[in-house]
Every structure is written in C-alpha cells, then in structure tokens.
ROVO-802798 format. One record per residue (C-alpha): residue number from 0; residue in three letters; x, z, y. Coordinates in steps of 0.25 Angstrom, whole numbers, always signed. Layout:
PAZA  pos  code      u      w      v
PAZA  NUM   ala      X      Z      Y
...
//
This chain:
PAZA  pos  code      u      w      v
PAZA    0   unk   -296   -236   -145
PAZA    1   unk   -301   -227   -152
PAZA    2   unk   -310   -214   -148
PAZA    3   unk   -310   -199   -153
PAZA    4   unk   -318   -187   -151
PAZA    5   unk   -314   -180   -138
PAZA    6   unk   -327   -170   -138
PAZA    7   unk   -343   -171   -140
PAZA    8   unk   -346   -184   -130
PAZA    9   unk   -330   -186   -126
PAZA   10   unk   -321   -196   -133
PAZA   11   unk   -306   -200   -130
PAZA   12   unk   -301   -213   -133
PAZA   13   unk   -284   -216   -140
PAZA   14   unk   -277   -227   -141
PAZA   15   unk   -279   -235   -155
PAZA   16   unk   -269   -237   -164
PAZA   17   unk   -257   -246   -158
PAZA   18   unk   -263   -243   -143
PAZA   19   unk   -249   -244   -134
PAZA   20   unk   -244   -231   -130
PAZA   21   unk   -247   -226   -115
PAZA   22   unk   -257   -237   -113
PAZA   23   unk   -268   -225   -107
PAZA   24   unk   -267   -223    -93
PAZA   25   unk   -272   -212    -85
PAZA   26   unk   -284   -218    -80
PAZA   27   unk   -290   -222    -96
PAZA   28   unk   -288   -207    -97
PAZA   29   unk   -297   -205    -87
PAZA   30   unk   -306   -215    -91
PAZA   31   unk   -306   -207   -104
PAZA   32   unk   -310   -197    -96
PAZA   33   unk   -320   -201    -89
PAZA   34   unk   -328   -208   -101
PAZA   35   unk   -327   -194   -107
PAZA   36   unk   -334   -187    -94
PAZA   37   unk   -324   -177    -92
PAZA   38   unk   -324   -179    -78
PAZA   39   unk   -340   -176    -76
PAZA   40   unk   -341   -164    -69
PAZA   41   unk   -346   -151    -75
PAZA   42   unk   -354   -142    -67
PAZA   43   unk   -361   -136    -75
PAZA   44   unk   -348   -130    -82
PAZA   45   unk   -343   -126    -67
PAZA   46   unk   -355   -120    -64
PAZA   47   unk   -358   -112    -74
PAZA   48   unk   -342   -107    -73
PAZA   49   unk   -343   -105    -60
PAZA   50   unk   -356    -97    -63
PAZA   51   unk   -350    -87    -74
PAZA   52   unk   -339    -86    -63
PAZA   53   unk   -348    -82    -52
PAZA   54   unk   -355    -71    -62
PAZA   55   unk   -343    -66    -67
PAZA   56   unk   -338    -63    -52
PAZA   57   unk   -350    -56    -49
PAZA   58   unk   -348    -48    -61
PAZA   59   unk   -335    -44    -58
PAZA   60   unk   -341    -39    -44
PAZA   61   unk   -352    -33    -51
PAZA   62   unk   -340    -24    -60
PAZA   63   unk   -333    -22    -46
PAZA   64   unk   -344    -16    -39
PAZA   65   unk   -348     -6    -52
PAZA   66   unk   -335     -2    -56
PAZA   67   unk   -331     +3    -41
PAZA   68   unk   -319    +12    -40
PAZA   69   unk   -312     +9    -54
PAZA   70   unk   -299     +4    -57
PAZA   71   unk   -308     -4    -68
PAZA   72   unk   -309    -14    -56
PAZA   73   unk   -297    -21    -59
PAZA   74   unk   -304    -27    -70
PAZA   75   unk   -313    -33    -60
PAZA   76   unk   -302    -37    -53
PAZA   77   unk   -294    -45    -65
PAZA   78   unk   -309    -50    -66
PAZA   79   unk   -310    -56    -52
PAZA   80   unk   -295    -63    -53
PAZA   81   unk   -300    -71    -66
PAZA   82   unk   -314    -74    -61
PAZA   83   unk   -307    -79    -47
PAZA   84   unk   -297    -87    -56
PAZA   85   unk   -309    -94    -62
PAZA   86   unk   -317    -97    -48
PAZA   87   unk   -301   -103    -45
PAZA   88   unk   -303   -111    -56
PAZA   89   unk   -316   -117    -51
PAZA   90   unk   -312   -118    -38
PAZA   91   unk   -300   -127    -42
PAZA   92   unk   -308   -136    -49
PAZA   93   unk   -319   -139    -39
PAZA   94   unk   -306   -142    -31
PAZA   95   unk   -304   -152    -42
PAZA   96   unk   -318   -157    -42
PAZA   97   unk   -322   -154    -56
PAZA   98   unk   -334   -147    -52
PAZA   99   unk   -343   -154    -43
PAZA  100   unk   -343   -170    -41
PAZA  101   unk   -343   -167    -28
PAZA  102   unk   -330   -164    -20
PAZA  103   unk   -337   -156     -9
PAZA  104   unk   -343   -148    -19
PAZA  105   unk   -330   -146    -27
PAZA  106   unk   -323   -140    -12
PAZA  107   unk   -335   -131     -9
PAZA  108   unk   -334   -127    -23
PAZA  109   unk   -318   -124    -23
PAZA  110   unk   -317   -119     -9
PAZA  111   unk   -328   -107    -12
PAZA  112   unk   -324   -103    -26
PAZA  113   unk   -309   -105    -23
PAZA  114   unk   -308    -99     -8
PAZA  115   unk   -321    -90     -8
PAZA  116   unk   -320    -85    -22
PAZA  117   unk   -307    -84    -24
PAZA  118   unk   -298    -85    -11
PAZA  119   unk   -291    -98    -12
PAZA  120   unk   -289   -107     -2
PAZA  121   unk   -296   -122     -9
PAZA  122   unk   -292   -129     +1
PAZA  123   unk   -276   -124     +0
PAZA  124   unk   -280   -126    -15
PAZA  125   unk   -284   -141    -14
PAZA  126   unk   -273   -145     -6
PAZA  127   unk   -263   -138    -17
PAZA  128   unk   -268   -142    -30
PAZA  129   unk   -271   -156    -25
PAZA  130   unk   -257   -159    -24
PAZA  131   unk   -252   -152    -36
PAZA  132   unk   -262   -161    -45
PAZA  133   unk   -256   -172    -39
PAZA  134   unk   -244   -169    -41
PAZA  135   unk   -241   -159    -53
PAZA  136   unk   -229   -153    -54
PAZA  137   unk   -222   -162    -45
PAZA  138   unk   -210   -157    -37
PAZA  139   unk   -213   -157    -22
PAZA  140   unk   -228   -160    -24
PAZA  141   unk   -234   -151    -32
PAZA  142   unk   -236   -137    -25
PAZA  143   unk   -239   -131    -37
PAZA  144   unk   -223   -130    -39
PAZA  145   unk   -219   -129    -25
PAZA  146   unk   -211   -115    -24
PAZA  147   unk   -219   -102    -22
PAZA  148   unk   -212    -91    -27
PAZA  149   unk   -212    -98    -41
PAZA  150   unk   -203   -109    -41
PAZA  151   unk   -205   -121    -50
PAZA  152   unk   -195   -129    -48
PAZA  153   unk   -180   -129    -49
PAZA  154   unk   -177   -134    -39
PAZA  155   unk   -186   -123    -29
PAZA  156   unk   -180   -112    -40
PAZA  157   unk   -168   -117    -36
PAZA  158   unk   -170   -116    -22
PAZA  159   unk   -173   -101    -20
PAZA  160   unk   -164    -91    -14
PAZA  161   unk   -159    -78    -16
PAZA  162   unk   -157    -71    -26
PAZA  163   unk   -171    -63    -29
PAZA  164   unk   -176    -76    -29
PAZA  165   unk   -167    -83    -38
PAZA  166   unk   -170    -70    -47
PAZA  167   unk   -185    -73    -46
PAZA  168   unk   -183    -87    -49
PAZA  169   unk   -177    -84    -62
PAZA  170   unk   -189    -76    -66
PAZA  171   unk   -199    -85    -61
PAZA  172   unk   -205    -88    -74
PAZA  173   unk   -207    -73    -78
PAZA  174   unk   -213    -69    -65
PAZA  175   unk   -223    -82    -62
PAZA  176   unk   -235    -76    -69
PAZA  177   unk   -233    -61    -63
PAZA  178   unk   -232    -69    -50
PAZA  179   unk   -246    -74    -54
PAZA  180   unk   -252    -60    -50
PAZA  181   unk   -248    -65    -36
PAZA  182   unk   -255    -78    -35
PAZA  183   unk   -269    -73    -32
PAZA  184   unk   -263    -67    -19
PAZA  185   unk   -255    -81    -17
PAZA  186   unk   -267    -90    -19
PAZA  187   unk   -275    -81    -10
PAZA  188   unk   -263    -81     +1
PAZA  189   unk   -262    -96     +0
PAZA  190   unk   -277    -98     +4
PAZA  191   unk   -277    -90    +16
PAZA  192   unk   -264    -96    +20
PAZA  193   unk   -270   -109    +19
PAZA  194   unk   -281   -105    +26
PAZA  195   unk   -272   -101    +37
PAZA  196   unk   -262   -113    +38
PAZA  197   unk   -269   -123    +30
PAZA  198   unk   -266   -135    +20
PAZA  199   unk   -266   -145    +30
PAZA  200   unk   -277   -155    +25
PAZA  201   unk   -289   -158    +31
PAZA  202   unk   -298   -151    +19
PAZA  203   unk   -290   -139    +23
PAZA  204   unk   -293   -139    +38
PAZA  205   unk   -308   -143    +35
PAZA  206   unk   -310   -130    +26
PAZA  207   unk   -299   -121    +32
PAZA  208   unk   -310   -113    +40
PAZA  209   unk   -319   -111    +26
PAZA  210   unk   -308   -107    +18
PAZA  211   unk   -305    -99    +27
PAZA  212   unk   -317    -92    +27
PAZA  213   unk   -321    -90    +13
PAZA  214   unk   -306    -85    +11
PAZA  215   unk   -310    -75    +20
PAZA  216   unk   -324    -71    +14
PAZA  217   unk   -318    -71     +0
PAZA  218   unk   -307    -62     +3
PAZA  219   unk   -316    -54    +13
PAZA  220   unk   -326    -50     +4
PAZA  221   unk   -319    -49    -10
PAZA  222   unk   -307    -39     -3
PAZA  223   unk   -319    -32     +4
PAZA  224   unk   -327    -29     -8
PAZA  225   unk   -312    -24    -17
PAZA  226   unk   -308    -15     -6
PAZA  227   unk   -321     -9     -2
PAZA  228   unk   -324     -6    -15
PAZA  229   unk   -311     -1    -21
PAZA  230   unk   -302     +8    -16
PAZA  231   unk   -289     +2     -9
PAZA  232   unk   -280     +3    -20
PAZA  233   unk   -288     -2    -31
PAZA  234   unk   -294    -14    -22
PAZA  235   unk   -280    -19    -20
PAZA  236   unk   -278    -17    -35
PAZA  237   unk   -290    -24    -37
PAZA  238   unk   -286    -36    -29
PAZA  239   unk   -273    -34    -36
PAZA  240   unk   -277    -36    -48
PAZA  241   unk   -288    -49    -44
PAZA  242   unk   -278    -56    -38
PAZA  243   unk   -265    -53    -49
PAZA  244   unk   -277    -61    -60
PAZA  245   unk   -281    -72    -52
PAZA  246   unk   -267    -75    -49
PAZA  247   unk   -262    -74    -62
PAZA  248   unk   -275    -81    -68
PAZA  249   unk   -273    -93    -58
PAZA  250   unk   -257    -94    -59
PAZA  251   unk   -257    -95    -74
PAZA  252   unk   -269   -104    -75
PAZA  253   unk   -262   -116    -65
PAZA  254   unk   -245   -111    -70
PAZA  255   unk   -246   -116    -85
PAZA  256   unk   -252   -131    -82
PAZA  257   unk   -239   -136    -74
PAZA  258   unk   -226   -126    -72
PAZA  259   unk   -217   -130    -82
PAZA  260   unk   -222   -143    -83
PAZA  261   unk   -214   -156    -78
PAZA  262   unk   -212   -158    -64
PAZA  263   unk   -212   -170    -57
PAZA  264   unk   -201   -175    -47
PAZA  265   unk   -207   -177    -33
PAZA  266   unk   -206   -191    -32
PAZA  267   unk   -209   -195    -48
PAZA  268   unk   -218   -206    -51
PAZA  269   unk   -227   -201    -62
PAZA  270   unk   -242   -205    -65
PAZA  271   unk   -252   -198    -64
PAZA  272   unk   -256   -194    -78
PAZA  273   unk   -242   -191    -82
PAZA  274   unk   -240   -183    -68
PAZA  275   unk   -252   -175    -73
PAZA  276   unk   -249   -173    -88
PAZA  277   unk   -235   -171    -87
PAZA  278   unk   -235   -159    -77
PAZA  279   unk   -248   -153    -84
PAZA  280   unk   -249   -142    -94
PAZA  281   unk   -261   -139   -102
PAZA  282   unk   -265   -126   -109
PAZA  283   unk   -272   -123   -122
PAZA  284   unk   -280   -111   -126
PAZA  285   unk   -294   -115   -125
PAZA  286   unk   -307   -110   -116
PAZA  287   unk   -299    -97   -112
PAZA  288   unk   -289   -104   -106
PAZA  289   unk   -297   -114    -99
PAZA  290   unk   -305   -101    -94
PAZA  291   unk   -292    -95    -89
PAZA  292   unk   -286   -107    -83
PAZA  293   unk   -299   -114    -78
PAZA  294   unk   -297   -127    -86
PAZA  295   unk   -282   -128    -80
PAZA  296   unk   -275   -126    -94
PAZA  297   unk   -280   -142    -95
PAZA  298   unk   -270   -145    -84
PAZA  299   unk   -266   -159    -88
PAZA  300   unk   -282   -163    -88
PAZA  301   unk   -284   -156    -75
PAZA  302   unk   -274   -164    -68
PAZA  303   unk   -277   -178    -74
PAZA  304   unk   -292   -175    -72
PAZA  305   unk   -293   -164    -60
PAZA  306   unk   -308   -167    -57
PAZA  307   unk   -310   -165    -73
PAZA  308   unk   -321   -152    -76
PAZA  309   unk   -313   -141    -83
PAZA  310   unk   -323   -143    -95
PAZA  311   unk   -317   -157    -97
PAZA  312   unk   -302   -153    -96
PAZA  313   unk   -303   -151   -111
PAZA  314   unk   -308   -163   -115
PAZA  315   unk   -300   -171   -106
PAZA  316   unk   -288   -165   -112
PAZA  317   unk   -291   -171   -125
PAZA  318   unk   -291   -185   -119
PAZA  319   unk   -278   -183   -111
PAZA  320   unk   -268   -180   -122
PAZA  321   unk   -272   -192   -128
PAZA  322   unk   -269   -200   -116
PAZA  323   unk   -255   -191   -116
PAZA  324   unk   -253   -193   -128
PAZA  325   unk   -256   -208   -128
PAZA  326   unk   -247   -209   -116
PAZA  327   unk   -235   -201   -122
PAZA  328   unk   -237   -190   -110
PAZA  329   unk   -235   -176   -112
PAZA  330   unk   -246   -168   -112
PAZA  331   unk   -242   -154   -112
PAZA  332   unk   -251   -142   -117
PAZA  333   unk   -249   -127   -122
PAZA  334   unk   -255   -114   -121
PAZA  335   unk   -256   -103   -108
PAZA  336   unk   -246    -93   -113
PAZA  337   unk   -236   -105   -117
PAZA  338   unk   -237   -111   -103
PAZA  339   unk   -236    -98    -98
PAZA  340   unk   -222    -97   -105
PAZA  341   unk   -219   -112   -100
PAZA  342   unk   -221   -108    -85
PAZA  343   unk   -213    -94    -87
PAZA  344   unk   -201   -103    -93
PAZA  345   unk   -202   -116    -83
PAZA  346   unk   -203   -106    -70
PAZA  347   unk   -190    -98    -76
PAZA  348   unk   -182   -112    -77
PAZA  349   unk   -186   -116    -66
PAZA  350   unk   -182   -101    -59
PAZA  351   unk   -167   -104    -65
PAZA  352   unk   -165   -115    -55
PAZA  353   unk   -165   -103    -44
PAZA  354   unk   -150   -100    -51
PAZA  355   unk   -147   -113    -54
PAZA  356   unk   -152   -126    -52
PAZA  357   unk   -146   -132    -64
PAZA  358   unk   -154   -122    -72
PAZA  359   unk   -167   -128    -74
PAZA  360   unk   -164   -141    -86
PAZA  361   unk   -179   -138    -90
PAZA  362   unk   -186   -140    -77
PAZA  363   unk   -178   -153    -74
PAZA  364   unk   -182   -159    -87
PAZA  365   unk   -196   -157    -83
PAZA  366   unk   -194   -164    -70
PAZA  367   unk   -202   -178    -71
PAZA  368   unk   -194   -187    -61
//
C-alpha cells in the first residue's frame, strides 16, 4: 500500500501495484476516515456559524424596524428566507449528530433551531429523514420519492387519473421548481399536521407538547410582529416572499442529490456502500455551493457518513472517489445547473407514464433490481 497527500494533516491509502480489484470494503474506507480524524466534531465551526447567523438574523430585524412602512421590506423578507434556510441546515446537521458529541445536546439544538426558529417539526423531520437515509431512492421505503403532487416514479404517474392531472404530469418537470415557491408553506403545514395527528413514535409522544408550544410561540411572535408593524397587504407580500425564498432554497438544496439517480426495487438486495453511492449525486461549485446547500453538495459522503461534520466532507470526497475507483462503483458528480436540468428532464420523462405506462424506457433502465 502507498500513501499520497490528501491535505495538510491528512492521508489516503491506495492499493499498490498488482493489488486485486475490489478488495476494499466500506469498513476499510471507514477506517481511513477515522484515521484522518474526519468524524471528529468541529464544534468551533458550528458555534461560529450559529453566532454569524444570529447576528445576521438580528440585523435583518433591525433593518425591518428602520424601514417601517416601505416596500423595501420585501428585501428583508428575502433575506429572512435565506437565514431560515441556513438555520434549517443547522437543525439537519444536529439531527445527524454532527454538531455535538452528546445526543441530548444535538436533539435540543435541532429542535430549538428547526421548530422554534424555522417553524418545522423536528420529530416529523427525524422520522422521515431517517427512513430516507436507510433506503435512499428505494421504492416503497424512501418517503422522499413517495407521491406528493409531483410523481417521482413512473408507476405513480401512471396511476394518475383525469385529463387535468395527466396534463400536469406531462409537464411536471418544468413545474417542479416554480412549485417550490409553495414548499415553505407546505413544510409548515406538515409541522402543524404532525403535532395534531402525531408520527406514531415514542420520541414523538415524548416531545409532542414541547414542539406544539415552540410552534405556537414561533408563529405567534413572527406573525404578530409582521402584521402589527406593516399594513395588511404589505404584510401578506412580506410573508409570501419570505416563504417563497425559503421553499425554493430548501427544495433546490435537496432535489439535485437523488432525483434522476437510479432507483432500487423494494426487495432488492444491495450492499450499504453501493446503495448509498449509486443513488446519490454530488454537486461541484466550491464554497458558495456549500453555503447554498448547507454541505449537501457532498451528498455521497453525507450518506456514507451521516454524522460527519460539514467541514470534513470535502476531505472525505477524495477518499470516497479513490474507493469507488478501486471497486469500479460509479461516483456521480456534476454542476448545480446541470443537476437541475437532469431533474427537470427526469421528471418530465416520468410524467409520460401518465399518458402511456410504457413510455419511460429511460426510467426503467435506472431501476436497480
């Protein structure tokens, strides 16, 4: 075995000349990751990020107070949409135990950030997202590809009835991103719905009333401030812009990572490494893409090592790419704009099944059995 520099203080191992192909395992990759300290908590990074967001959040409300009855308030609304998205990313990372070593501290951070500041249900998110990570793009197991307005599988599109919905399906790829302007409202709806109906888990029962109190406080304070200080019409426009920006940023951060990648049949036997890598797509673009996507641009590494802190994902990428080369497993990576194009074309092709269930040969080729 030979070693090559990964970054200052990091190393990666490569099979030496003549090493049999495919002898590396996920355990070997995990050992390299641990050896390079890539699972070590980066608490300083997260405290700095949290502090920066709190200061930015406060400045947005200072601007809100100074602008008063002005349509320039819509700029503040857009800024709040961005800030709420960044807080949601932090909540997501706490849910994955990336921030603190203590599970209790991570849960507290995730719930207060996600529920009180952003207006999401932490319990609902944990339930849904845990199932997604266990079975990404797996038919009948991944809630992220379950039908919900948009259809992500041809069999779901083929089940659509009526001329209006059939027409919608045919153009759902083009409509996907405009519809994300409603995703912020949709996420708040799920939050309230989860409090009313529950998620059926012990953790849900334990924290249901706490989340209910946090949601009531969050929406009560936020809506009171907006509608008290702004005229009714301007307040509605303010909320519309904030929710639209929040929804688009959230949806545009998660959609490129799996949509259009191979799907896995419900009962298919696929090893953990292949399941996570083959169904995930990385996004190139540097620090600004990492900011916009909250580190989810390194989706392959995030799925392989869910508890890995955001700053370590870039370093882990080099190790994972080497490992994929060794095992001859496809490692998918593209630009942000190209990923959106892939998502649009894929959804349009899936939508053809609403007219003809045999019109999606491309989708059939992407199914892993």
